[in-house]
KOLRO-455044 format. One record per residue: residue number from 0; x, y, z of N, C-alpha, C in turn. Coordinates in Angstrom, 3 decimals, always signed. Example, Ala and Ser with C-alpha at 12.3 -4.5 7.8 and 13.67 -1.06 7.14 Angstrom:
KOLRO-455044
(0,(+13.190,-5.690,+7.800),(+12.300,-4.500,+7.800),(+13.200,-3.300,+7.800));
(1,(+12.850,-2.250,+7.080),(+13.670,-1.060,+7.140),(+12.900,+0.030,+7.870));
END
This chain:
KOLRO-455044
(0,(+61.307,-33.128,+57.102),(+62.252,-34.006,+57.101),(+63.188,-33.851,+57.942));
(1,(+63.787,-34.744,+58.930),(+64.768,-34.789,+59.889),(+66.118,-35.145,+59.330));
(2,(+67.164,-34.541,+59.906),(+68.579,-34.888,+59.582),(+69.013,-35.920,+60.573));
(3,(+69.463,-36.926,+59.940),(+70.252,-37.875,+61.147),(+71.482,-37.410,+61.890));
(4,(+71.408,-37.379,+62.911),(+72.508,-36.803,+63.981),(+72.568,-35.548,+63.804));
(5,(+73.570,-34.861,+65.043),(+73.842,-33.517,+64.758),(+74.721,-32.600,+63.780));
(6,(+74.433,-31.841,+63.505),(+75.170,-30.937,+62.381),(+76.138,-30.717,+62.709));
(7,(+77.243,-30.589,+62.252),(+78.595,-30.091,+62.307),(+79.073,-28.751,+61.534));
(8,(+79.689,-27.817,+61.996),(+80.080,-26.717,+61.447),(+81.455,-27.432,+60.514));
(9,(+82.033,-28.236,+60.799),(+83.546,-28.653,+60.411),(+83.176,-29.689,+59.586));
(10,(+83.753,-29.449,+58.225),(+83.776,-30.504,+57.272),(+84.745,-31.434,+57.082));
(11,(+85.592,-31.415,+57.751),(+87.286,-32.238,+57.791),(+86.904,-33.539,+58.598));
(12,(+87.409,-34.375,+57.821),(+87.419,-35.334,+58.383),(+88.325,-35.669,+59.527));
(13,(+88.061,-37.094,+60.462),(+89.239,-37.195,+61.368),(+89.962,-38.635,+60.961));
(14,(+91.114,-38.574,+60.893),(+91.923,-39.723,+61.115),(+92.653,-39.934,+61.996));
(15,(+92.120,-41.456,+62.626),(+92.586,-41.819,+63.821),(+94.007,-42.521,+63.500));
(16,(+95.068,-41.591,+64.089),(+97.044,-42.176,+64.021),(+96.924,-42.774,+64.931));
(17,(+96.189,-42.850,+66.352),(+96.813,-44.089,+67.147),(+95.693,-44.426,+67.776));
(18,(+94.934,-45.616,+67.922),(+93.725,-45.932,+67.886),(+93.634,-46.091,+69.921));
(19,(+92.797,-45.837,+70.627),(+92.525,-45.996,+71.820),(+93.114,-47.434,+72.641));
(20,(+93.825,-46.999,+73.461),(+94.496,-48.126,+74.237),(+94.074,-47.726,+75.667));
(21,(+94.091,-48.736,+76.616),(+93.559,-48.462,+78.088),(+95.349,-48.575,+78.804));
(22,(+95.478,-47.680,+79.404),(+96.776,-48.058,+80.327),(+96.845,-47.788,+81.781));
(23,(+97.659,-47.342,+82.824),(+97.592,-47.446,+84.011),(+96.456,-46.638,+84.654));
(24,(+96.035,-46.818,+85.809),(+95.416,-46.121,+86.127),(+93.659,-46.315,+85.224));
(25,(+93.168,-47.053,+84.284),(+92.334,-47.048,+83.823),(+92.091,-45.872,+82.917));
(26,(+92.769,-45.002,+82.404),(+93.079,-43.938,+81.537),(+93.333,-44.638,+80.275));
(27,(+92.723,-44.170,+78.914),(+92.782,-44.286,+77.735),(+93.162,-43.318,+77.166));
(28,(+94.562,-43.410,+75.997),(+94.383,-42.381,+75.067),(+94.643,-42.657,+73.679));
(29,(+93.961,-41.952,+72.966),(+94.256,-42.127,+71.515),(+94.736,-41.033,+70.712));
(30,(+95.194,-40.916,+69.434),(+95.332,-39.628,+68.760),(+94.697,-39.638,+67.393));
(31,(+94.665,-38.389,+67.006),(+93.554,-38.377,+66.027),(+94.508,-37.076,+64.998));
(32,(+93.802,-37.179,+63.679),(+94.548,-35.736,+62.612),(+93.071,-35.557,+62.213));
(33,(+93.135,-33.759,+62.014),(+92.008,-33.374,+61.478),(+92.892,-32.567,+60.474));
(34,(+92.614,-32.181,+59.504),(+93.012,-31.422,+58.151),(+92.288,-30.067,+57.784));
(35,(+92.538,-29.433,+58.330),(+91.950,-27.871,+58.425),(+92.158,-27.085,+56.547));
(36,(+91.302,-27.353,+55.813),(+91.540,-26.966,+54.602),(+90.914,-25.405,+54.390));
(37,(+91.160,-25.024,+53.185),(+90.610,-23.463,+52.960),(+89.034,-23.656,+52.507));
(38,(+88.696,-24.938,+52.043),(+87.307,-25.124,+51.787),(+86.465,-25.396,+53.175));
(39,(+86.824,-25.169,+54.544),(+85.850,-25.191,+55.702),(+84.905,-23.710,+55.173));
(40,(+83.619,-24.496,+55.493),(+82.781,-23.404,+55.341),(+82.778,-21.874,+56.378));
(41,(+83.019,-22.192,+57.450),(+83.014,-21.137,+58.358),(+84.420,-20.329,+58.135));
(42,(+85.382,-20.477,+57.064),(+86.863,-19.522,+56.993),(+86.166,-18.082,+56.607));
(43,(+85.632,-18.027,+55.545),(+85.332,-16.627,+54.754),(+84.575,-15.747,+55.678));
(44,(+83.798,-16.268,+56.776),(+83.551,-15.038,+57.534),(+84.310,-15.057,+58.951));
(45,(+85.316,-15.765,+59.064),(+86.061,-15.746,+60.324),(+87.393,-15.531,+60.188));
(46,(+88.094,-14.767,+59.655),(+87.519,-13.267,+59.511),(+88.113,-12.651,+57.564));
(47,(+87.262,-12.162,+57.153),(+87.697,-12.026,+55.650),(+88.993,-11.453,+55.611));
(48,(+89.695,-11.585,+54.526),(+91.030,-11.305,+54.183),(+92.022,-11.657,+55.174));
(49,(+91.558,-12.544,+56.315),(+92.348,-12.956,+56.962),(+91.912,-14.122,+57.916));
(50,(+91.601,-15.369,+57.227),(+90.828,-16.232,+57.892),(+91.638,-17.422,+59.263));
(51,(+90.967,-17.325,+60.033),(+91.509,-18.258,+61.271),(+89.916,-19.071,+61.193));
(52,(+90.810,-20.368,+61.761),(+89.478,-21.214,+62.313),(+88.922,-21.147,+63.583));
(53,(+87.621,-20.757,+63.881),(+87.561,-20.362,+64.997),(+87.700,-21.535,+66.388));
(54,(+87.640,-21.102,+67.403),(+87.653,-21.923,+68.355),(+86.642,-22.825,+68.441));
(55,(+85.526,-22.612,+68.245),(+84.463,-23.362,+68.403),(+84.291,-24.764,+67.608));
(56,(+85.260,-24.397,+66.415),(+85.486,-25.609,+65.585),(+86.877,-26.346,+65.902));
(57,(+87.558,-25.504,+66.521),(+88.652,-26.381,+67.601),(+87.808,-27.110,+68.307));
(58,(+87.015,-26.886,+69.201),(+86.434,-27.838,+69.738),(+85.602,-28.992,+69.351));
(59,(+84.992,-28.718,+68.189),(+84.247,-29.561,+67.687),(+85.197,-30.615,+66.749));
(60,(+86.686,-30.077,+66.604),(+87.395,-31.020,+65.916),(+87.646,-32.462,+67.098));
(61,(+87.815,-31.647,+68.131),(+87.879,-32.728,+69.089),(+86.717,-33.393,+69.885));
(62,(+85.647,-33.154,+69.612),(+84.555,-33.731,+69.779),(+84.090,-35.015,+69.034));
(63,(+84.346,-34.480,+67.533),(+84.658,-35.470,+66.282),(+85.850,-36.667,+66.401));
(64,(+86.978,-35.976,+67.164),(+88.107,-36.728,+67.340),(+87.357,-37.819,+68.592));
(65,(+87.389,-37.653,+69.635),(+86.501,-38.396,+70.628),(+85.513,-39.799,+70.682));
(66,(+84.521,-38.982,+69.266),(+83.845,-39.796,+68.911),(+84.347,-41.019,+67.837));
(67,(+85.237,-40.669,+67.210),(+86.125,-41.556,+66.280),(+86.883,-42.327,+66.867));
(68,(+87.364,-42.243,+68.046),(+88.560,-42.909,+69.048),(+87.949,-42.803,+70.604));
(69,(+86.621,-43.561,+70.746),(+86.311,-43.635,+72.146),(+86.758,-44.587,+73.224));
(70,(+86.702,-44.775,+74.346),(+87.041,-46.240,+75.226),(+86.860,-47.073,+74.613));
(71,(+87.798,-48.017,+74.674),(+87.523,-49.645,+73.739),(+85.978,-50.077,+75.268));
(72,(+85.034,-50.744,+74.041),(+84.012,-51.313,+74.787),(+82.777,-50.245,+75.342));
(73,(+82.952,-49.113,+75.080),(+82.088,-48.060,+75.331),(+80.940,-47.732,+74.198));
(74,(+80.104,-47.751,+74.637),(+78.771,-47.597,+73.364),(+78.835,-46.293,+72.842));
(75,(+77.780,-45.721,+72.481),(+77.878,-44.415,+71.483),(+77.496,-43.352,+72.562));
(76,(+78.328,-42.314,+72.475),(+78.668,-41.363,+73.481),(+77.987,-40.366,+72.842));
(77,(+77.561,-39.378,+74.012),(+77.205,-37.444,+73.411),(+77.332,-36.858,+74.300));
(78,(+78.096,-35.647,+73.560),(+78.583,-34.556,+74.097),(+77.683,-33.975,+75.375));
(79,(+78.256,-33.851,+76.694),(+77.352,-33.367,+77.500),(+77.837,-32.394,+77.995));
(80,(+79.197,-31.982,+77.969),(+79.472,-30.351,+78.393),(+80.780,-29.896,+77.891));
(81,(+81.479,-28.779,+77.959),(+82.622,-28.296,+77.560),(+83.199,-27.874,+78.984));
(82,(+83.871,-28.620,+79.754),(+84.074,-28.347,+80.857),(+85.253,-26.981,+81.035));
(83,(+85.873,-27.321,+79.710),(+87.152,-25.888,+79.923),(+87.758,-25.760,+78.700));
(84,(+88.143,-25.020,+77.932),(+88.585,-24.472,+76.917),(+89.714,-23.588,+76.984));
(85,(+90.937,-23.656,+76.608),(+92.050,-22.885,+76.499),(+92.736,-22.668,+75.228));
(86,(+92.743,-21.698,+74.684),(+93.166,-21.491,+73.110),(+94.403,-20.487,+73.305));
(87,(+95.273,-21.288,+72.841),(+96.520,-20.749,+73.081),(+97.502,-20.283,+71.560));
(88,(+97.044,-20.600,+70.364),(+97.673,-19.906,+69.479),(+96.555,-20.444,+68.212));
(89,(+96.733,-19.582,+67.187),(+95.702,-19.543,+66.193),(+95.673,-20.855,+65.327));
(90,(+94.865,-21.336,+64.608),(+94.807,-22.703,+63.681),(+94.371,-21.373,+61.934));
(91,(+94.886,-22.042,+61.187),(+95.091,-21.385,+59.519),(+94.566,-22.426,+59.009));
(92,(+94.147,-21.796,+57.609),(+93.882,-22.774,+56.782),(+94.974,-23.750,+56.390));
(93,(+95.148,-24.912,+56.099),(+96.611,-25.919,+55.561),(+96.930,-26.360,+56.880));
(94,(+96.375,-25.806,+57.866),(+97.108,-26.640,+59.222),(+96.451,-28.256,+59.399));
(95,(+96.909,-29.097,+59.940),(+96.689,-30.164,+60.540),(+96.660,-30.099,+61.768));
(96,(+95.470,-30.269,+62.602),(+95.504,-30.956,+64.046),(+95.769,-31.890,+64.313));
(97,(+97.078,-32.099,+65.537),(+97.402,-33.385,+65.823),(+96.425,-33.090,+67.486));
(98,(+95.438,-34.235,+67.399),(+94.651,-34.171,+68.650),(+94.917,-35.343,+69.637));
(99,(+95.686,-35.085,+70.878),(+96.039,-35.999,+71.674),(+94.728,-35.895,+72.647));
(100,(+93.992,-37.308,+72.833),(+93.149,-37.641,+73.556),(+93.258,-38.466,+74.969));
(101,(+93.219,-38.095,+75.894),(+93.221,-39.035,+77.202),(+91.744,-39.129,+77.902));
(102,(+91.112,-39.974,+78.093),(+90.006,-40.802,+78.406),(+90.114,-40.911,+79.897));
(103,(+88.951,-40.797,+80.765),(+88.717,-41.085,+81.931),(+87.521,-41.210,+82.253));
(104,(+87.020,-42.385,+83.108),(+85.743,-42.506,+83.390),(+85.178,-41.794,+85.157));
(105,(+84.185,-41.209,+84.601),(+83.920,-40.289,+85.750),(+82.442,-40.823,+86.190));
(106,(+82.065,-39.956,+87.585),(+80.494,-40.454,+87.658),(+79.182,-39.813,+86.851));
(107,(+79.708,-39.034,+86.188),(+79.135,-38.602,+85.178),(+78.739,-39.017,+83.904));
(108,(+79.799,-40.020,+83.460),(+79.830,-40.852,+82.244),(+81.640,-40.754,+81.886));
(109,(+81.998,-40.115,+80.876),(+83.306,-40.079,+80.684),(+83.996,-38.662,+80.646));
(110,(+85.200,-38.388,+80.687),(+85.729,-36.970,+80.482),(+86.954,-37.450,+79.469));
(111,(+86.823,-36.489,+78.622),(+88.169,-36.642,+77.559),(+88.657,-35.170,+77.781));
(112,(+89.789,-35.302,+77.626),(+91.122,-34.164,+78.214),(+91.913,-34.220,+76.686));
(113,(+92.159,-33.106,+76.134),(+92.614,-33.113,+74.531),(+93.102,-32.160,+74.679));
(114,(+94.729,-32.596,+73.967),(+95.402,-31.342,+73.448),(+95.464,-31.012,+72.188));
(115,(+95.111,-30.018,+71.308),(+95.214,-29.793,+70.062),(+96.708,-28.766,+69.474));
(116,(+97.319,-29.756,+68.591),(+98.616,-28.577,+68.227),(+98.617,-28.867,+66.921));
(117,(+99.328,-27.634,+66.173),(+99.275,-27.432,+64.639),(+100.909,-27.886,+64.964));
(118,(+101.525,-27.765,+63.499),(+102.845,-27.625,+63.123),(+103.733,-26.746,+63.763));
(119,(+103.328,-25.612,+64.170),(+103.673,-24.449,+65.045),(+104.041,-24.363,+66.613));
(120,(+102.780,-24.982,+67.175),(+102.240,-24.913,+68.553),(+101.496,-25.252,+68.968));
(121,(+101.246,-25.587,+70.351),(+100.108,-25.993,+70.905),(+98.790,-25.101,+70.709));
(122,(+97.805,-25.505,+70.178),(+96.514,-24.552,+69.643),(+95.502,-24.332,+70.896));
(123,(+95.234,-25.435,+71.232),(+94.383,-25.523,+72.551),(+94.275,-26.695,+73.493));
(124,(+93.969,-26.505,+74.574),(+93.569,-27.573,+75.445),(+92.245,-27.538,+76.040));
(125,(+91.469,-28.652,+76.236),(+90.202,-28.788,+76.319),(+89.904,-29.810,+76.854));
(126,(+88.927,-30.091,+77.822),(+88.455,-31.062,+78.622),(+86.767,-31.115,+78.291));
(127,(+86.567,-32.373,+77.514),(+84.936,-32.338,+77.164),(+84.237,-33.619,+78.192));
(128,(+82.978,-33.411,+78.892),(+82.418,-34.259,+79.276),(+81.322,-35.208,+78.292));
(129,(+81.425,-36.406,+78.092),(+79.796,-37.280,+77.786),(+79.893,-38.272,+78.122));
(130,(+78.323,-38.448,+78.110),(+77.474,-39.562,+78.512),(+77.106,-40.449,+77.659));
(131,(+76.501,-41.356,+77.825),(+76.106,-42.568,+76.985),(+74.966,-41.916,+76.079));
(132,(+75.074,-41.856,+74.888),(+74.071,-41.648,+74.084),(+72.648,-42.081,+73.731));
(133,(+72.669,-43.475,+74.361),(+71.440,-44.165,+74.342),(+70.573,-43.522,+75.306));
(134,(+69.151,-43.310,+75.389),(+68.343,-43.427,+76.342),(+68.517,-44.289,+77.232));
(135,(+68.311,-44.038,+78.760),(+67.740,-45.124,+79.585),(+66.676,-46.068,+79.393));
(136,(+66.775,-47.362,+79.563),(+65.736,-48.384,+79.228),(+64.466,-47.592,+79.967));
(137,(+64.338,-47.201,+80.945),(+63.064,-46.790,+81.447),(+62.463,-45.651,+80.529));
(138,(+63.447,-44.834,+79.826),(+62.683,-43.651,+78.698),(+62.479,-44.319,+77.746));
(139,(+63.038,-45.510,+77.303),(+62.593,-45.824,+75.935),(+61.336,-46.789,+76.353));
(140,(+61.062,-47.496,+77.256),(+59.937,-48.146,+77.430),(+58.528,-46.664,+77.518));
(141,(+59.125,-45.892,+78.356),(+57.815,-44.817,+78.630),(+57.503,-44.125,+76.918));
(142,(+58.461,-44.138,+76.039),(+58.485,-43.814,+75.027),(+57.378,-44.628,+74.027));
(143,(+57.430,-46.257,+74.307),(+56.851,-47.041,+73.201),(+55.555,-46.903,+73.618));
(144,(+54.522,-46.838,+72.744),(+53.305,-46.560,+72.661),(+52.580,-48.064,+73.470));
(145,(+51.641,-47.780,+74.557),(+51.098,-48.844,+74.970),(+49.761,-49.025,+74.687));
(146,(+49.446,-50.156,+73.926),(+48.209,-50.444,+73.304),(+47.420,-51.829,+74.459));
(147,(+46.137,-51.228,+75.167),(+45.734,-52.191,+75.905),(+44.455,-53.435,+74.815));
(148,(+44.275,-54.192,+75.551),(+43.497,-55.304,+74.571),(+42.242,-54.548,+74.232));
(149,(+42.467,-54.560,+72.821),(+41.157,-54.028,+71.813),(+41.196,-52.733,+71.332));
(150,(+42.055,-51.855,+71.889),(+42.417,-50.776,+71.388),(+42.906,-50.957,+69.941));
(151,(+43.757,-51.860,+69.735),(+44.790,-51.967,+68.353),(+43.377,-52.645,+67.742));
(152,(+42.229,-52.872,+67.516),(+41.272,-53.658,+66.858),(+40.381,-52.603,+66.116));
(153,(+40.481,-51.333,+66.253),(+39.472,-50.611,+66.107),(+39.740,-50.238,+64.235));
END
């Protein structure tokens, strides 16, 4: 049995607090909130007795935020790469992540720059690259079975 879509280590939901809007220079901005609760599955092991939300989960929160608030009119997106990630302060259980997103179209797809803050300080700055999640039409046609006349009648 296969699972639909990618598996995420983050169980927190993403709330879009400012929907995507395109401004000057073709850049789109949006904002989301992600509540880091004590029931996040990664917390007991990171670190026992002093839980800290791992950096990879902060990046995942940005990815989930980006997918929840993509540029207007853009279809399905897929993460193609993490271009940069700087972790500036820890994220603890009970923190709410305020994620500010800025989108810009680039030759490879879309670049999403994000600043992630808690009520105490900026926790991280990241830049992710996304591509169209749908396969090109040529790949879809190549993947479709080709039946020549008479083969399907057996």
